[in-house]
DSSP file (Angstrom, degrees, kcal/mol; ACC not computed):
  #  RESIDUE AA STRUCTURE BP1 BP2  ACC     N-H-->O    O-->H-N    N-H-->O    O-->H-N    TCO  KAPPA ALPHA  PHI   PSI    X-CA   Y-CA   Z-CA
    1    1 A M              0   0    0      0, 0.0     2,-0.5     0, 0.0    34,-0.0   0.000 360.0 360.0 360.0 136.5   97.6  130.4   48.9
    2    2 A I        -     0   0    0     33,-0.1     2,-0.5     2,-0.0    30,-0.0  -0.942 360.0-175.0-110.3 122.3   96.2  129.2   45.6
    3    3 A I        +     0   0    0     -2,-0.5     2,-0.4     2,-0.0    29,-0.0  -0.976  11.8 169.0-119.8 121.2   93.8  126.3   45.6
    4    4 A L        -     0   0    0     -2,-0.5     2,-0.4    24,-0.0    24,-0.0  -0.953  37.9-120.7-128.8 145.5   92.6  125.0   42.3
    5    5 A S        +     0   0    0     -2,-0.4    21,-0.7    47,-0.0     2,-0.3  -0.733  53.1 159.5 -78.4 137.6   90.7  121.9   41.2
    6    6 A S  E     -A   25   0A   0     -2,-0.4     2,-0.5    19,-0.2    19,-0.2  -0.956  42.1-123.7-154.7 168.5   93.1  120.1   38.8
    7    7 A I  E     -A   24   0A   0     17,-2.7    17,-2.4    -2,-0.3     2,-1.0  -0.988  28.8-125.5-120.1 127.9   94.0  116.9   37.1
    8    8 A L  E     +A   23   0A   0     -2,-0.5    15,-0.2    15,-0.2     3,-0.1  -0.640  36.1 177.6 -72.1 106.2   97.5  115.5   37.4
    9    9 A E  E     -     0   0A   0     13,-2.0     2,-0.3    -2,-1.0    14,-0.2   0.910  49.1 -31.1 -84.1 -46.0   98.3  115.2   33.7
   10   10 A S  E     -A   22   0A   0     12,-1.6    12,-3.0     2,-0.0     2,-0.3  -0.987  44.9-159.4-164.6 167.1  101.8  113.9   33.6
   11   11 A F  E     -A   21   0A   0     -2,-0.3     2,-0.3    10,-0.2    10,-0.2  -0.979   8.9-177.6-151.3 155.9  105.2  113.8   35.3
   12   12 A R  E     -A   20   0A   0      8,-1.8     8,-2.7    -2,-0.3     2,-0.2  -0.989  27.3-114.7-152.8 149.8  108.7  113.0   34.2
   13   13 A S  E     -A   19   0A   0     -2,-0.3     6,-0.2     6,-0.2     2,-0.2  -0.589  29.8-146.2 -84.8 148.2  112.1  112.8   35.8
   14   14 A L    >   -     0   0    0      4,-2.8     3,-1.8    -2,-0.2    -1,-0.0  -0.643  28.6-100.4-110.1 168.8  114.9  115.2   34.8
   15   15 A K  T 3  S+     0   0    0      1,-0.3    -1,-0.1    -2,-0.2    -2,-0.0   0.829 120.1  56.6 -57.2 -35.6  118.6  114.9   34.5
   16   16 A D  T 3  S-     0   0    0      1,-0.1    -1,-0.3     2,-0.0     3,-0.1   0.221 121.3-104.7 -87.3  17.6  119.3  116.5   37.9
   17   17 A R  S <  S+     0   0    0     -3,-1.8     2,-0.2     1,-0.3    -2,-0.1   0.604  86.1 118.0  70.6  16.0  117.0  113.9   39.6
   18   18 A T        -     0   0    0      2,-0.0    -4,-2.8     0, 0.0     2,-0.4  -0.451  58.9-123.7 -95.1 179.4  114.1  116.4   40.1
   19   19 A Y  E     -A   13   0A   0     -6,-0.2     2,-0.6    -2,-0.2    -6,-0.2  -0.950   3.4-144.2-127.7 147.5  110.7  116.0   38.5
   20   20 A K  E     -A   12   0A   0     -8,-2.7    -8,-1.8    -2,-0.4     2,-0.4  -0.962  23.3-168.8-106.8 121.2  108.5  118.1   36.2
   21   21 A I  E     -A   11   0A   0     -2,-0.6     2,-0.5   -10,-0.2   -10,-0.2  -0.940   3.6-158.9-116.3 131.4  104.9  117.7   37.2
   22   22 A T  E     -A   10   0A   0    -12,-3.0   -13,-2.0    -2,-0.4   -12,-1.6  -0.934   7.9-174.1-116.4 130.2  102.1  119.0   34.9
   23   23 A F  E     -A    8   0A   0     -2,-0.5     2,-0.4   -15,-0.2   -15,-0.2  -0.889  11.9-150.0-117.5 151.2   98.5  119.7   36.1
   24   24 A E  E     -A    7   0A   0    -17,-2.4   -17,-2.7    -2,-0.3     2,-0.2  -0.975  18.1-169.7-119.6 136.6   95.5  120.7   34.0
   25   25 A T  E     -A    6   0A   0     -2,-0.4   -19,-0.2   -19,-0.2     3,-0.1  -0.719  24.8-107.3-118.3 168.5   92.8  123.0   35.5
   26   26 A N  S    S-     0   0    0    -21,-0.7    -1,-0.1    -2,-0.2   -19,-0.0  -0.210  71.7 -52.1 -74.6-178.6   89.3  124.1   34.5
   27   27 A E        -     0   0    0      1,-0.1     2,-0.2    -2,-0.1    -1,-0.2  -0.349  67.3-134.0 -58.6 137.4   88.9  127.7   33.4
   28   28 A L        -     0   0    0     -3,-0.1    -1,-0.1     1,-0.1   -24,-0.0  -0.648   7.4-119.6 -98.5 151.6   90.5  130.0   36.0
   29   29 A T     >  -     0   0    0     -2,-0.2     4,-2.5     1,-0.1     5,-0.2  -0.423  34.7-106.7 -75.9 161.9   89.1  133.2   37.6
   30   30 A P  H  > S+     0   0    0      0, 0.0     4,-2.4     0, 0.0     5,-0.2   0.870 122.3  53.6 -57.8 -35.6   91.0  136.4   37.0
   31   31 A E  H  > S+     0   0    0      2,-0.2     4,-2.4     1,-0.2     5,-0.1   0.908 109.2  47.0 -66.6 -41.6   92.1  136.2   40.7
   32   32 A Q  H  > S+     0   0    0      2,-0.2     4,-2.4     1,-0.2     5,-0.2   0.918 112.4  49.9 -65.8 -42.5   93.4  132.7   40.3
   33   33 A T  H  X S+     0   0    0     -4,-2.5     4,-2.6     1,-0.2    -2,-0.2   0.914 111.4  48.9 -61.0 -43.1   95.3  133.7   37.1
   34   34 A A  H  X S+     0   0    0     -4,-2.4     4,-2.5    -5,-0.2    -1,-0.2   0.902 109.9  52.2 -63.7 -40.8   96.8  136.7   38.9
   35   35 A G  H  X S+     0   0    0     -4,-2.4     4,-0.9     2,-0.2    -2,-0.2   0.900 112.3  44.9 -62.6 -40.9   97.9  134.5   41.8
   36   36 A I  H  X S+     0   0    0     -4,-2.4     4,-0.6     2,-0.2     3,-0.5   0.925 112.2  52.5 -67.0 -44.2   99.6  132.0   39.5
   37   37 A S  H >< S+     0   0    0     -4,-2.6     3,-0.9     1,-0.2    -2,-0.2   0.903 110.5  46.1 -60.2 -43.5  101.2  134.8   37.5
   38   38 A T  H 3< S+     0   0    0     -4,-2.5    -1,-0.2     1,-0.2    -2,-0.2   0.688 111.2  54.3 -75.0 -16.2  102.7  136.5   40.6
   39   39 A S  H >< S+     0   0    0     -4,-0.9     3,-2.0    -3,-0.5    -1,-0.2   0.476  77.0 130.9 -93.3  -2.6  103.9  133.1   41.9
   40   40 A L  T << S+     0   0    0     -3,-0.9     3,-0.1    -4,-0.6    -3,-0.0  -0.271  80.4   4.8 -57.0 131.3  105.8  132.2   38.7
   41   41 A M  T 3  S+     0   0    0      1,-0.3     2,-0.3     0, 0.0    -1,-0.3   0.668 101.7 128.0  66.1  21.6  109.4  131.0   39.5
   42   42 A Q    <   -     0   0    0     -3,-2.0     2,-0.3     0, 0.0    -1,-0.3  -0.800  60.8-121.2-101.5 147.8  108.7  131.1   43.2
   43   43 A A        +     0   0    0     -2,-0.3     2,-0.3    -3,-0.1    25,-0.1  -0.649  51.7 130.5 -83.6 146.2  109.5  128.2   45.5
   44   44 A G        -     0   0    0     -2,-0.3     2,-0.3    24,-0.1    -5,-0.0  -0.939  53.1 -71.6-170.2-170.6  106.5  126.9   47.5
   45   45 A Y        -     0   0    0     -2,-0.3     2,-0.4    19,-0.1    16,-0.0  -0.736  30.0-155.1-101.2 151.7  104.5  123.9   48.5
   46   46 A L        -     0   0    0     -2,-0.3     2,-0.5     2,-0.0    -2,-0.0  -0.993  10.4-174.5-126.1 122.9  102.3  121.8   46.3
   47   47 A A        -     0   0    0     -2,-0.4     2,-0.4     2,-0.0    -2,-0.0  -0.974   2.5-176.5-117.5 129.5   99.5  119.8   47.9
   48   48 A F        +     0   0    0     -2,-0.5     2,-0.3   -40,-0.0    -2,-0.0  -0.992   9.5 161.7-128.3 132.7   97.4  117.5   45.8
   49   49 A K        -     0   0    0     -2,-0.4     4,-0.1     2,-0.1    -2,-0.0  -0.994  40.2-136.0-148.9 142.2   94.5  115.5   47.0
   50   50 A T  S    S+     0   0    0     -2,-0.3     2,-0.2     2,-0.1    -1,-0.1   0.688  91.8  58.3 -76.9 -15.8   91.6  113.8   45.2
   51   51 A D  S    S-     0   0    0      1,-0.1    -2,-0.1    -3,-0.0     2,-0.1  -0.684 102.7 -85.8-105.9 164.8   89.1  115.2   47.8
   52   52 A V        -     0   0    0     -2,-0.2     2,-0.2     1,-0.1    -1,-0.1  -0.426  51.3-105.9 -65.8 141.5   88.4  118.8   48.7
   53   53 A F        -     0   0    0     -4,-0.1     2,-0.1    -2,-0.1    -1,-0.1  -0.503  30.9-132.0 -70.1 135.5   90.7  120.2   51.4
   54   54 A K     >  -     0   0    0     -2,-0.2     4,-2.3     1,-0.1     3,-0.3  -0.475  25.8-107.4 -80.1 159.7   89.2  120.5   54.8
   55   55 A Q  H  > S+     0   0    0      1,-0.2     4,-2.6     2,-0.2     5,-0.2   0.890 120.2  53.4 -57.6 -42.4   89.7  123.8   56.7
   56   56 A A  H  > S+     0   0    0      1,-0.2     4,-2.2     2,-0.2    -1,-0.2   0.882 109.2  49.5 -61.9 -37.7   92.1  122.2   59.2
   57   57 A E  H  > S+     0   0    0     -3,-0.3     4,-2.6     2,-0.2    -1,-0.2   0.905 110.0  50.6 -67.8 -40.8   94.2  120.9   56.2
   58   58 A K  H  X S+     0   0    0     -4,-2.3     4,-2.7     2,-0.2    -2,-0.2   0.911 111.2  48.7 -61.1 -42.6   94.2  124.4   54.6
   59   59 A E  H  X S+     0   0    0     -4,-2.6     4,-1.4     2,-0.2    -2,-0.2   0.900 110.9  50.2 -65.1 -40.2   95.3  125.9   57.9
   60   60 A M  H  X S+     0   0    0     -4,-2.2     4,-0.5     2,-0.2     3,-0.2   0.923 113.2  45.7 -63.8 -44.0   98.1  123.3   58.3
   61   61 A I  H >< S+     0   0    0     -4,-2.6     3,-1.2     1,-0.2    -2,-0.2   0.915 110.6  53.7 -64.2 -42.8   99.3  124.0   54.7
   62   62 A D  H 3< S+     0   0    0     -4,-2.7    -1,-0.2     1,-0.3    -2,-0.2   0.782 105.9  54.4 -62.9 -27.5   99.1  127.7   55.3
   63   63 A S  H 3< S+     0   0    0     -4,-1.4    -1,-0.3    -3,-0.2    -2,-0.2   0.557  81.1 116.6 -85.8  -7.8  101.3  127.4   58.4
   64   64 A L    <<  -     0   0    0     -3,-1.2     2,-0.4    -4,-0.5   -19,-0.1  -0.350  40.0-179.6 -64.5 137.8  104.2  125.6   56.7
   65   65 A E        +     0   0    0     -2,-0.1     2,-0.3     2,-0.0    -2,-0.0  -0.998   7.4 158.9-136.5 140.8  107.5  127.3   56.5
   66   66 A A        -     0   0    0     -2,-0.4     2,-0.8     0, 0.0    -2,-0.0  -0.992  44.0-112.9-156.3 157.9  110.7  126.1   55.0
   67   67 A D        -     0   0    0     -2,-0.3     4,-0.2     1,-0.1    -2,-0.0  -0.867  27.1-168.2 -93.0 111.2  114.0  127.3   53.7
   68   68 A F        +     0   0    0     -2,-0.8    -1,-0.1     2,-0.1   -24,-0.1   0.195  34.8 140.3 -91.0  18.6  113.8  126.6   50.0
   69   69 A E  S    S-     0   0    0      1,-0.2     2,-1.5     2,-0.1     3,-0.1  -0.366  75.5 -91.1 -56.3 141.4  117.5  127.2   49.3
   70   70 A D    >   +     0   0    0      1,-0.2     3,-0.6     2,-0.1    -1,-0.2  -0.365  59.6 165.5 -63.5  89.0  118.6  124.5   46.9
   71   71 A R  T 3   +     0   0    0     -2,-1.5    -1,-0.2     1,-0.2    -2,-0.1   0.611  62.5  71.6 -82.5 -13.0  119.7  121.9   49.4
   72   72 A G  T 3  S+     0   0    0     -3,-0.1     2,-0.4     2,-0.0    -1,-0.2   0.676  96.9  51.2 -78.7 -16.4  119.8  119.1   46.9
   73   73 A K  S <  S-     0   0    0     -3,-0.6    -1,-0.0     4,-0.0     0, 0.0  -0.916  79.5-123.1-124.5 147.5  122.9  120.4   45.1
   74   74 A T     >  -     0   0    0     -2,-0.4     4,-2.4     1,-0.1     5,-0.2  -0.395  38.2-104.7 -74.1 162.8  126.3  121.5   46.3
   75   75 A P  H  > S+     0   0    0      0, 0.0     4,-2.4     0, 0.0     5,-0.2   0.878 123.9  53.4 -57.0 -36.4  127.5  125.0   45.4
   76   76 A G  H  > S+     0   0    0      2,-0.2     4,-2.3     1,-0.2     5,-0.1   0.893 108.9  48.0 -65.4 -39.5  129.8  123.5   42.8
   77   77 A Q  H  > S+     0   0    0      2,-0.2     4,-2.3     1,-0.2    -1,-0.2   0.888 111.5  50.6 -67.6 -38.5  126.9  121.5   41.2
   78   78 A R  H  X S+     0   0    0     -4,-2.4     4,-2.3     2,-0.2    -2,-0.2   0.920 110.3  49.4 -64.7 -42.9  124.8  124.6   41.2
   79   79 A L  H  X S+     0   0    0     -4,-2.4     4,-2.7     1,-0.2    -2,-0.2   0.919 110.8  50.0 -62.2 -43.6  127.6  126.6   39.5
   80   80 A R  H  X S+     0   0    0     -4,-2.3     4,-2.2     1,-0.2    -1,-0.2   0.911 110.4  50.1 -61.3 -42.1  128.0  123.9   36.9
   81   81 A A  H  X S+     0   0    0     -4,-2.3     4,-2.1     2,-0.2    -1,-0.2   0.897 111.7  48.0 -63.6 -40.5  124.2  123.9   36.2
   82   82 A V  H  X S+     0   0    0     -4,-2.3     4,-2.4     2,-0.2    -2,-0.2   0.920 111.4  50.0 -66.2 -43.3  124.2  127.7   35.8
   83   83 A L  H  X S+     0   0    0     -4,-2.7     4,-2.7     1,-0.2    -2,-0.2   0.870 108.2  54.3 -63.0 -35.4  127.2  127.6   33.5
   84   84 A F  H  X S+     0   0    0     -4,-2.2     4,-2.1     2,-0.2    -1,-0.2   0.935 109.5  46.5 -63.0 -45.4  125.4  124.9   31.4
   85   85 A R  H  X S+     0   0    0     -4,-2.1     4,-1.6     2,-0.2    -2,-0.2   0.899 112.6  50.5 -63.4 -39.9  122.4  127.1   31.0
   86   86 A L  H  X S+     0   0    0     -4,-2.4     4,-3.6     1,-0.2    -2,-0.2   0.920 109.1  51.2 -63.1 -43.6  124.6  130.0   30.1
   87   87 A W  H  < S+     0   0    0     -4,-2.7    -2,-0.2     1,-0.2    -1,-0.2   0.875 106.7  54.7 -61.5 -38.1  126.4  127.9   27.5
   88   88 A E  H  < S+     0   0    0     -4,-2.1    -1,-0.2     1,-0.2    -2,-0.2   0.876 118.0  35.5 -61.8 -36.4  123.1  126.9   26.0
   89   89 A Q  H  < S+     0   0    0     -4,-1.6    -2,-0.2     1,-0.2    -1,-0.2   0.880 137.8  14.7 -85.1 -41.3  122.2  130.6   25.6
   90   90 A V     <  +     0   0    0     -4,-3.6    -1,-0.2    -5,-0.2    -2,-0.2  -0.757  63.9 177.2-137.3  86.6  125.6  132.0   24.7
   91   91 A P    >   -     0   0    0      0, 0.0     3,-2.4     0, 0.0    -4,-0.1   0.603  29.6-143.6 -72.1 -10.1  128.1  129.2   23.8
   92   92 A E  T 3  S-     0   0    0      1,-0.3     3,-0.1     3,-0.0    -5,-0.0   0.821  71.4 -51.3  52.0  35.2  130.9  131.7   23.0
   93   93 A G  T 3  S+     0   0    0      1,-0.3     2,-0.5     2,-0.0    -1,-0.3   0.369 107.3 128.8  88.0  -5.3  132.1  129.5   20.1
   94   94 A Y    <   -     0   0    0     -3,-2.4    -1,-0.3     1,-0.2     3,-0.0  -0.744  33.7-178.4 -88.3 123.9  132.3  126.3   22.2
   95   95 A E  S    S+     0   0    0     -2,-0.5     2,-0.5     1,-0.1    -1,-0.2   0.692  73.5  61.0 -88.4 -21.5  130.5  123.3   20.7
   96   96 A D  S  > S-     0   0    0      1,-0.1     4,-1.7    -5,-0.1     3,-0.3  -0.927  71.6-151.0-110.5 125.3  131.3  121.1   23.7
   97   97 A F  H  > S+     0   0    0     -2,-0.5     4,-3.3     1,-0.2     5,-0.2   0.877  94.7  60.3 -62.3 -38.2  130.1  122.1   27.1
   98   98 A N  H  > S+     0   0    0      1,-0.2     4,-2.2     2,-0.2    -1,-0.2   0.889 106.4  46.4 -60.3 -39.0  133.0  120.4   28.9
   99   99 A L  H  > S+     0   0    0     -3,-0.3     4,-2.2     2,-0.2    -1,-0.2   0.907 113.8  48.9 -67.7 -40.4  135.5  122.7   27.1
  100  100 A Y  H  X S+     0   0    0     -4,-1.7     4,-2.7     2,-0.2    -2,-0.2   0.914 110.6  51.4 -61.6 -44.6  133.3  125.7   27.9
  101  101 A Y  H  X S+     0   0    0     -4,-3.3     4,-2.8     1,-0.2     5,-0.2   0.920 109.7  48.8 -60.4 -46.0  133.1  124.6   31.5
  102  102 A Q  H  X S+     0   0    0     -4,-2.2     4,-2.4    -5,-0.2    -1,-0.2   0.909 112.0  49.8 -61.4 -42.1  136.9  124.3   31.8
  103  103 A F  H  X S+     0   0    0     -4,-2.2     4,-1.9     2,-0.2    -2,-0.2   0.942 113.8  44.4 -60.9 -49.2  137.4  127.7   30.3
  104  104 A K  H  X S+     0   0    0     -4,-2.7     4,-2.2     1,-0.2    -2,-0.2   0.895 113.2  50.4 -65.4 -40.6  134.9  129.4   32.6
  105  105 A M  H  X S+     0   0    0     -4,-2.8     4,-2.9     1,-0.2    -1,-0.2   0.900 109.3  51.2 -66.1 -39.5  136.2  127.6   35.7
  106  106 A N  H  X S+     0   0    0     -4,-2.4     4,-2.8    -5,-0.2    -1,-0.2   0.885 108.6  52.9 -62.7 -36.9  139.8  128.7   34.8
  107  107 A T  H  X S+     0   0    0     -4,-1.9     4,-1.9     2,-0.2    -2,-0.2   0.926 111.8  44.6 -62.1 -45.2  138.5  132.2   34.5
  108  108 A V  H  X S+     0   0    0     -4,-2.2     4,-2.1     2,-0.2    -2,-0.2   0.927 114.1  49.6 -64.7 -45.5  137.0  132.1   37.9
  109  109 A I  H  X S+     0   0    0     -4,-2.9     4,-2.6     1,-0.2    -2,-0.2   0.929 111.3  48.2 -60.5 -47.2  140.1  130.4   39.4
  110  110 A E  H  X S+     0   0    0     -4,-2.8     4,-2.0     1,-0.2    -1,-0.2   0.866 108.0  56.6 -63.3 -36.0  142.4  133.0   37.9
  111  111 A H  H  < S+     0   0    0     -4,-1.9     4,-0.4    -5,-0.2    -1,-0.2   0.946 113.4  38.8 -59.0 -48.5  140.2  135.8   39.2
  112  112 A F  H >< S+     0   0    0     -4,-2.1     3,-0.8     1,-0.2     4,-0.4   0.821 111.2  58.0 -76.3 -30.0  140.5  134.6   42.8
  113  113 A K  H >< S+     0   0    0     -4,-2.6     3,-1.4     1,-0.2    -1,-0.2   0.879 100.0  59.5 -61.8 -36.7  144.2  133.7   42.4
  114  114 A S  T 3< S+     0   0    0     -4,-2.0    -1,-0.2     1,-0.3    -2,-0.2   0.702  99.4  58.5 -65.6 -18.2  144.8  137.3   41.5
  115  115 A K  T <  S+     0   0    0     -3,-0.8    -1,-0.3    -4,-0.4    -2,-0.2   0.613  87.3  98.5 -84.8 -14.0  143.4  138.3   44.9
  116  116 A L    <         0   0    0     -3,-1.4    -3,-0.0    -4,-0.4     0, 0.0  -0.383 360.0 360.0 -75.9 152.9  145.9  136.3   46.8
  117  117 A D              0   0    0     -2,-0.1    -1,-0.1     0, 0.0    -3,-0.1   0.475 360.0 360.0 -70.7 360.0  149.1  137.8   48.3
């Protein structure tokens, strides 16, 4: 568990109805920096409180367990989001994402159709 003193600097809503939240901290110790570095792109909990956490609160937070599988999106929505990111990186000549999406989905469909009897 990483506990840092911080200032909630900003937040903004994203297209997929999630939020990007930015915090600013004081100078970090090497251990705190290492903890943040090893936690990069990991799912977890974020607790923010204007007062110092009490031991009981720390223990309660430490005991939390959850399945962080992306429950907010259907598998189809997740696939579309991944294809969008792929198109941003490698558009394969497509200037319009919708045309790229149709091409990729037809590729997937034809792949699985070929497996049918």
